[in-house]
C-alpha positions as a Markdown table, in Angstrom:
| # | Residue | x | y | z |
|---|---|---|---|---|
| 1 | Met | 19.1 | 9.5 | -6.5 |
| 2 | Glu | 18.9 | 6.4 | -4.3 |
| 3 | Glu | 15.1 | 6.2 | -4.8 |
| 4 | Ala | 15.6 | 6.4 | -8.6 |
| 5 | Ile | 18.2 | 3.6 | -8.5 |
| 6 | Arg | 15.9 | 1.5 | -6.4 |
| 7 | Lys | 13.1 | 1.9 | -9.0 |
| 8 | Ala | 15.6 | 1.0 | -11.7 |
| 9 | Asp | 16.6 | -2.2 | -9.8 |
| 10 | Ile | 12.9 | -3.2 | -9.6 |
| 11 | Leu | 12.6 | -2.8 | -13.4 |
| 12 | Ile | 15.7 | -4.9 | -13.9 |
| 13 | Glu | 14.3 | -7.6 | -11.6 |
| 14 | Ala | 11.1 | -7.7 | -13.6 |
| 15 | Leu | 12.8 | -8.0 | -17.0 |
| 16 | Pro | 13.3 | -11.8 | -17.1 |
| 17 | Tyr | 9.6 | -12.3 | -16.2 |
| 18 | Ile | 8.5 | -9.8 | -18.8 |
| 19 | Lys | 10.5 | -11.7 | -21.5 |
| 20 | Glu | 9.2 | -15.1 | -20.3 |
| 21 | Phe | 5.5 | -14.2 | -20.1 |
| 22 | Arg | 5.1 | -11.9 | -23.1 |
| 23 | Gly | 2.5 | -13.4 | -25.4 |
| 24 | Lys | 1.2 | -15.8 | -22.7 |
| 25 | Ile | -2.3 | -16.1 | -21.3 |
| 26 | Phe | -3.1 | -15.3 | -17.7 |
| 27 | Val | -6.6 | -16.0 | -16.3 |
| 28 | Val | -7.4 | -13.7 | -13.3 |
| 29 | Lys | -10.4 | -14.4 | -11.1 |
| 30 | Tyr | -11.6 | -11.3 | -9.2 |
| 31 | Gly | -14.2 | -12.0 | -6.5 |
| 32 | Gly | -17.3 | -10.0 | -5.9 |
| 33 | Ser | -16.4 | -9.4 | -2.2 |
| 34 | Ile | -13.5 | -7.1 | -3.2 |
| 35 | Leu | -14.8 | -5.9 | -6.6 |
| 36 | Cys | -16.9 | -3.2 | -5.0 |
| 37 | Glu | -14.1 | -1.6 | -3.0 |
| 38 | Asp | -13.0 | 1.3 | -5.2 |
| 39 | Lys | -9.4 | 1.6 | -4.0 |
| 40 | Ile | -8.7 | -2.1 | -4.4 |
| 41 | Arg | -10.4 | -2.3 | -7.7 |
| 42 | Gln | -8.4 | 0.6 | -9.1 |
| 43 | Ser | -5.1 | -1.0 | -8.0 |
| 44 | Val | -6.1 | -4.4 | -9.6 |
| 45 | Leu | -7.3 | -2.9 | -12.8 |
| 46 | Gly | -4.1 | -0.8 | -13.1 |
| 47 | Asp | -2.1 | -3.9 | -12.7 |
| 48 | Ile | -4.1 | -5.6 | -15.4 |
| 49 | Val | -3.5 | -2.7 | -17.8 |
| 50 | Phe | 0.2 | -2.9 | -17.0 |
| 51 | Leu | 0.3 | -6.6 | -17.8 |
| 52 | Gly | -1.5 | -5.9 | -21.1 |
| 53 | Phe | 1.1 | -3.4 | -22.1 |
| 54 | Met | 3.7 | -5.9 | -21.3 |
| 55 | Gly | 2.2 | -8.2 | -24.0 |
| 56 | Ile | 0.4 | -10.6 | -21.6 |
| 57 | Arg | -3.1 | -11.6 | -22.6 |
| 58 | Ile | -5.6 | -11.5 | -19.8 |
| 59 | Val | -8.9 | -13.3 | -19.3 |
| 60 | Leu | -10.6 | -11.5 | -16.3 |
| 61 | Val | -13.3 | -13.6 | -14.7 |
| 62 | His | -15.3 | -11.5 | -12.2 |
| 63 | Gly | -17.7 | -12.7 | -9.5 |
| 64 | Gly | -20.6 | -10.8 | -7.9 |
| 65 | Gly | -21.9 | -13.0 | -5.1 |
| 66 | Ile | -22.3 | -10.5 | -2.3 |
| 67 | Thr | -23.8 | -7.8 | -4.5 |
| 68 | Ile | -26.2 | -10.3 | -6.0 |
| 69 | Thr | -27.4 | -11.3 | -2.6 |
| 70 | Glu | -27.9 | -7.6 | -1.6 |
| 71 | Arg | -29.9 | -6.9 | -4.8 |
| 72 | Met | -32.1 | -10.0 | -4.2 |
| 73 | Arg | -33.0 | -8.7 | -0.7 |
| 74 | Glu | -33.8 | -5.3 | -2.1 |
| 75 | Lys | -36.3 | -7.1 | -4.4 |
| 76 | Lys | -37.7 | -9.1 | -1.5 |
| 77 | Leu | -36.2 | -12.3 | -2.9 |
| 78 | Glu | -34.8 | -14.7 | -0.3 |
| 79 | Pro | -31.3 | -16.0 | -1.3 |
| 80 | Arg | -31.1 | -19.8 | -1.0 |
| 81 | Phe | -27.9 | -21.9 | -1.0 |
| 82 | Tyr | -27.2 | -25.6 | -1.1 |
| 83 | Glu | -23.6 | -26.6 | -0.2 |
| 84 | Gly | -22.4 | -23.1 | -1.0 |
| 85 | Ile | -24.2 | -23.0 | -4.4 |
| 86 | Arg | -26.8 | -20.3 | -5.0 |
| 87 | Val | -30.2 | -22.0 | -5.9 |
| 88 | Thr | -31.2 | -20.1 | -9.1 |
| 89 | Asp | -34.8 | -19.9 | -10.2 |
| 90 | Lys | -35.9 | -17.6 | -13.0 |
| 91 | Asn | -36.3 | -14.5 | -10.8 |
| 92 | Thr | -32.8 | -15.1 | -9.2 |
| 93 | Leu | -31.3 | -15.6 | -12.7 |
| 94 | His | -32.7 | -12.3 | -13.7 |
| 95 | Val | -31.1 | -10.6 | -10.7 |
| 96 | Val | -27.8 | -12.4 | -11.4 |
| 97 | Asp | -27.8 | -11.2 | -15.0 |
| 98 | Glu | -28.6 | -7.6 | -13.9 |
| 99 | Glu | -26.0 | -7.4 | -11.3 |
| 100 | Leu | -23.2 | -9.0 | -13.3 |
| 101 | Ser | -24.1 | -6.7 | -16.2 |
| 102 | Glu | -23.5 | -3.6 | -14.0 |
| 103 | Leu | -20.3 | -5.0 | -12.6 |
| 104 | Arg | -19.0 | -5.9 | -16.0 |
| 105 | Ala | -19.9 | -2.5 | -17.4 |
| 106 | Gln | -18.0 | -0.8 | -14.6 |
| 107 | Val | -14.9 | -2.9 | -15.0 |
| 108 | Phe | -15.0 | -2.4 | -18.8 |
| 109 | Ser | -15.3 | 1.4 | -18.6 |
| 110 | Glu | -12.6 | 1.7 | -16.0 |
| 111 | Leu | -10.2 | -0.5 | -18.0 |
| 112 | Lys | -10.9 | 1.5 | -21.1 |
| 113 | Ala | -10.2 | 4.8 | -19.2 |
| 114 | Leu | -6.9 | 3.4 | -18.1 |
| 115 | Gly | -6.0 | 2.7 | -21.8 |
| 116 | Ala | -6.6 | -1.0 | -22.1 |
| 117 | Arg | -7.9 | -2.7 | -25.3 |
| 118 | Val | -10.7 | -4.7 | -23.8 |
| 119 | Phe | -13.7 | -6.8 | -24.8 |
| 120 | Ala | -16.5 | -7.9 | -22.5 |
| 121 | Leu | -18.5 | -11.2 | -22.6 |
| 122 | Asn | -21.9 | -11.5 | -21.0 |
| 123 | Gly | -21.8 | -15.3 | -20.9 |
| 124 | Lys | -24.7 | -15.6 | -23.4 |
| 125 | Glu | -22.6 | -15.7 | -26.5 |
| 126 | Asp | -21.5 | -18.8 | -28.2 |
| 127 | Leu | -18.3 | -18.9 | -26.2 |
| 128 | Leu | -18.9 | -20.5 | -22.7 |
| 129 | Tyr | -20.7 | -23.9 | -22.7 |
| 130 | Val | -22.3 | -25.4 | -19.6 |
| 131 | Lys | -24.5 | -28.2 | -18.6 |
| 132 | Lys | -27.1 | -28.2 | -15.8 |
| 133 | Lys | -25.4 | -28.9 | -12.5 |
| 134 | Gln | -26.7 | -32.0 | -10.7 |
| 135 | Ala | -27.2 | -32.2 | -7.0 |
| 136 | Ala | -29.4 | -33.9 | -4.4 |
| 137 | Ile | -31.9 | -31.0 | -4.9 |
| 138 | Asp | -32.8 | -29.1 | -8.1 |
| 139 | Leu | -30.6 | -26.1 | -8.2 |
| 140 | Gly | -32.5 | -24.5 | -11.0 |
| 141 | Phe | -30.5 | -22.5 | -13.6 |
| 142 | Val | -27.1 | -23.5 | -12.1 |
| 143 | Gly | -24.6 | -24.8 | -14.6 |
| 144 | Glu | -21.2 | -26.3 | -14.6 |
| 145 | Met | -18.6 | -25.7 | -17.3 |
| 146 | Asp | -18.7 | -28.1 | -20.3 |
| 147 | Gly | -16.6 | -26.4 | -22.9 |
| 148 | Ile | -15.4 | -23.2 | -24.5 |
| 149 | Asn | -15.0 | -21.8 | -28.0 |
| 150 | Lys | -11.2 | -21.9 | -27.8 |
| 151 | Asp | -10.6 | -20.4 | -31.3 |
| 152 | Lys | -12.9 | -17.5 | -30.6 |
| 153 | Phe | -11.2 | -16.8 | -27.3 |
| 154 | His | -7.8 | -16.7 | -28.9 |
| 155 | Gln | -9.1 | -14.4 | -31.6 |
| 156 | Leu | -10.5 | -12.0 | -29.0 |
| 157 | Leu | -7.3 | -12.1 | -26.9 |
| 158 | Asn | -5.1 | -11.5 | -29.9 |
| 159 | Glu | -7.3 | -8.5 | -31.0 |
| 160 | Tyr | -8.0 | -6.9 | -27.6 |
| 161 | Gly | -5.5 | -8.2 | -25.1 |
| 162 | Val | -8.0 | -8.2 | -22.2 |
| 163 | Val | -11.3 | -10.2 | -22.2 |
| 164 | Ile | -13.8 | -9.8 | -19.4 |
| 165 | Val | -15.9 | -12.8 | -18.6 |
| 166 | Ser | -19.1 | -12.8 | -16.5 |
| 167 | Pro | -19.8 | -16.2 | -14.9 |
| 168 | Met | -22.8 | -17.2 | -17.0 |
| 169 | Gly | -23.0 | -19.6 | -19.9 |
| 170 | Ile | -25.3 | -21.4 | -22.2 |
| 171 | Asp | -26.0 | -25.1 | -22.8 |
| 172 | Arg | -26.2 | -26.7 | -26.2 |
| 173 | Lys | -29.8 | -25.6 | -26.6 |
| 174 | Gly | -29.1 | -22.0 | -25.7 |
| 175 | Thr | -30.5 | -22.0 | -22.2 |
| 176 | Val | -28.6 | -19.5 | -19.9 |
| 177 | Tyr | -27.2 | -20.7 | -16.6 |
| 178 | Asn | -25.5 | -19.1 | -13.6 |
| 179 | Ile | -22.0 | -20.6 | -13.0 |
| 180 | Asn | -19.4 | -20.4 | -10.2 |
| 181 | Ala | -16.7 | -17.8 | -11.1 |
| 182 | Asp | -13.9 | -19.9 | -9.6 |
| 183 | Glu | -15.0 | -22.9 | -11.7 |
| 184 | Ala | -15.2 | -20.8 | -14.8 |
| 185 | Ala | -11.7 | -19.3 | -14.3 |
| 186 | Ala | -10.2 | -22.8 | -13.6 |
| 187 | Phe | -11.9 | -24.3 | -16.7 |
| 188 | Ala | -10.8 | -21.4 | -19.0 |
| 189 | Gly | -7.3 | -21.6 | -17.6 |
| 190 | Gly | -7.0 | -25.3 | -18.4 |
| 191 | Lys | -8.7 | -25.1 | -21.9 |
| 192 | Leu | -6.7 | -22.1 | -23.0 |
| 193 | Asp | -3.4 | -23.6 | -21.7 |
| 194 | Ala | -2.9 | -20.5 | -19.6 |
| 195 | Glu | 0.5 | -19.8 | -18.1 |
| 196 | Lys | -1.1 | -18.7 | -14.9 |
| 197 | Ala | -4.4 | -18.8 | -13.1 |
| 198 | Val | -4.6 | -16.1 | -10.4 |
| 199 | Phe | -7.3 | -16.1 | -7.8 |
| 200 | Leu | -7.6 | -12.6 | -6.1 |
| 201 | Thr | -8.9 | -12.9 | -2.6 |
| 202 | Asn | -9.1 | -10.9 | 0.7 |
| 203 | Val | -6.6 | -13.1 | 2.5 |
| 204 | Lys | -2.8 | -13.4 | 2.1 |
| 205 | Gly | -2.9 | -16.9 | 0.6 |
| 206 | Ile | -2.8 | -20.4 | 2.1 |
| 207 | Met | -1.8 | -20.2 | 5.8 |
| 208 | Lys | -0.5 | -23.0 | 8.0 |
| 209 | Asn | -2.4 | -21.2 | 10.8 |
| 210 | Pro | -5.0 | -18.6 | 9.9 |
| 211 | Asp | -4.5 | -16.8 | 13.2 |
| 212 | Asp | -0.7 | -16.4 | 12.5 |
| 213 | Pro | 0.0 | -13.7 | 9.8 |
| 214 | Asp | 3.5 | -15.1 | 9.5 |
| 215 | Ser | 2.4 | -18.6 | 8.6 |
| 216 | Leu | 1.9 | -17.9 | 4.8 |
| 217 | Ile | 2.9 | -20.8 | 2.6 |
| 218 | Ser | 4.6 | -19.2 | -0.4 |
| 219 | Ser | 4.9 | -22.3 | -2.6 |
| 220 | Val | 3.1 | -25.7 | -2.5 |
| 221 | Asn | 2.5 | -28.6 | -4.8 |
| 222 | Glu | -0.6 | -30.7 | -5.6 |
| 223 | Glu | 0.3 | -33.5 | -3.3 |
| 224 | Gln | 1.0 | -31.2 | -0.3 |
| 225 | Ile | -2.3 | -29.4 | -1.0 |
| 226 | Gln | -4.2 | -32.7 | -0.8 |
| 227 | Asn | -2.5 | -33.5 | 2.5 |
| 228 | Met | -3.5 | -30.1 | 3.9 |
| 229 | Val | -7.1 | -30.5 | 2.9 |
| 230 | Gln | -7.3 | -33.9 | 4.6 |
| 231 | Ser | -5.7 | -32.6 | 7.7 |
| 232 | Gly | -8.0 | -29.6 | 7.9 |
| 233 | Val | -5.3 | -26.9 | 7.4 |
| 234 | Ile | -7.2 | -25.8 | 4.3 |
| 235 | Asn | -10.9 | -25.4 | 4.9 |
| 236 | Glu | -14.0 | -23.3 | 4.6 |
| 237 | Gly | -13.5 | -20.3 | 2.2 |
| 238 | Met | -10.1 | -21.4 | 0.8 |
| 239 | Leu | -11.4 | -24.9 | -0.2 |
| 240 | Pro | -13.2 | -23.8 | -3.4 |
| 241 | Lys | -10.3 | -21.7 | -4.6 |
| 242 | Val | -7.8 | -24.6 | -3.9 |
| 243 | Arg | -10.0 | -27.1 | -5.7 |
| 244 | Ser | -10.4 | -24.8 | -8.6 |
| 245 | Gly | -6.7 | -24.2 | -8.7 |
| 246 | Leu | -6.0 | -28.0 | -8.7 |
| 247 | Phe | -8.5 | -28.4 | -11.6 |
| 248 | Ala | -6.7 | -25.7 | -13.6 |
| 249 | Leu | -3.3 | -27.4 | -13.1 |
| 250 | Glu | -4.7 | -30.8 | -14.0 |
| 251 | His | -6.1 | -29.5 | -17.2 |
| 252 | Gly | -3.2 | -27.5 | -18.6 |
| 253 | Thr | -2.5 | -24.4 | -16.6 |
| 254 | Lys | 1.2 | -24.1 | -15.7 |
| 255 | Lys | 0.9 | -22.5 | -12.3 |
| 256 | Val | -1.8 | -21.2 | -9.9 |
| 257 | His | -1.5 | -18.2 | -7.6 |
| 258 | Ile | -3.7 | -17.2 | -4.6 |
| 259 | Ile | -3.0 | -13.6 | -3.5 |
| 260 | Asp | -4.5 | -10.8 | -1.4 |
| 261 | Ala | -6.0 | -8.1 | -3.6 |
| 262 | Lys | -5.9 | -5.7 | -0.7 |
| 263 | Ile | -2.1 | -5.4 | -1.1 |
| 264 | Pro | -1.4 | -2.5 | -3.5 |
| 265 | His | -0.2 | -3.9 | -6.9 |
| 266 | Ala | -0.5 | -7.5 | -5.6 |
| 267 | Leu | -0.6 | -8.9 | -9.2 |
| 268 | Leu | 2.7 | -7.2 | -10.2 |
| 269 | Leu | 4.4 | -8.1 | -6.9 |
| 270 | Glu | 3.4 | -11.7 | -7.3 |
| 271 | Ile | 4.4 | -12.1 | -10.9 |
| 272 | Phe | 7.4 | -9.8 | -11.4 |
| 273 | Thr | 9.4 | -10.4 | -8.2 |
| 274 | Lys | 11.4 | -13.4 | -7.0 |
| 275 | Ala | 9.7 | -13.6 | -3.5 |
| 276 | Gly | 6.1 | -12.9 | -4.5 |
| 277 | Ile | 3.5 | -12.0 | -2.0 |
| 278 | Gly | 1.0 | -14.9 | -1.9 |
| 279 | Thr | 0.8 | -18.6 | -2.5 |
| 280 | Glu | 1.8 | -20.3 | -5.7 |
| 281 | Ile | 0.5 | -23.9 | -6.4 |
| 282 | Val | 2.7 | -25.9 | -8.8 |
| 283 | Pro | 2.2 | -29.4 | -10.3 |
C-alpha cells in the first residue's frame, strides 16, 4: 500500500508540469556516444514516448560522431578534425550519411514499437537549411545552420508528435552538408520557440568541480555561465553544449537542460519533478 501511495504522490507532483507543457515543443539532443548503448537508449526513448502521450511535441536531434569515426576506420578512411569539427570530404560525407541513416532507422523503429507517432527526417529534405561553414582551412562539406522550414516543422509535429532529425542539411542550391548536432538542436529550439532544449550527455550536468560528484549546479543563468567559461570552470566537452544552450536561449527557447542520460528516466525526472536531476540554464 505504501508503495502504491508513493507512486500516486509522484503522479500528483507531475500534474502541474503536464498541464503547463501540454502542446509545447521540446527539442531533445541525443549524442552518438550514448545512442549505441541499448539500455540507455531504451530508457530515453521510453521517456520520449511518455512525453508524447502527455501531449508534448518532440524534436529529437541525434548525433553519431563516435560510430561515424568507427565506420570510417573500417573503410580505411582517416578521420580528420579541425577545432573539434570533422573535416568532411565526399567520401566522409558518404559515411556520415550511411551511419546516420542506420541510427535514424533504429531510433525510428524502436519508437514505433513503443507506440509513438513518429516521422524521421534525413536532412536532405526542404526543411533544414545550411550554409558552408567558414574556417581557417577548407572543412569540405561542413555546414552551419542558416534556416528551417518552420511551417513544415509545425505541420509534422502536429501530425506525428515526434520528429527525428539527423544532423545534415542542404544549402539553397541543394548541396548536402554535415552539421553539428548540438548546433542543429539549438537552432531548431530557437526558431521553433521551444519550451525546452534538452541536451542528453554522459555526465550529470555542469559541475563546479568535475572530480566532486556533489558539486552539480542545478540552476544557472546566462551571466553566470559566461563567468564560469571565463574562469575555466566550464571547459572541454561541456563547452559546445553550453554554447549551444546559450544560443538556443538567445533565439527564443525558454529554458535549457543538460542531463545525464545514464540515469534511468532522466528526462522525466528532470521535467516532472521539483528538484530535477541535472543543470537547467535560464535567461
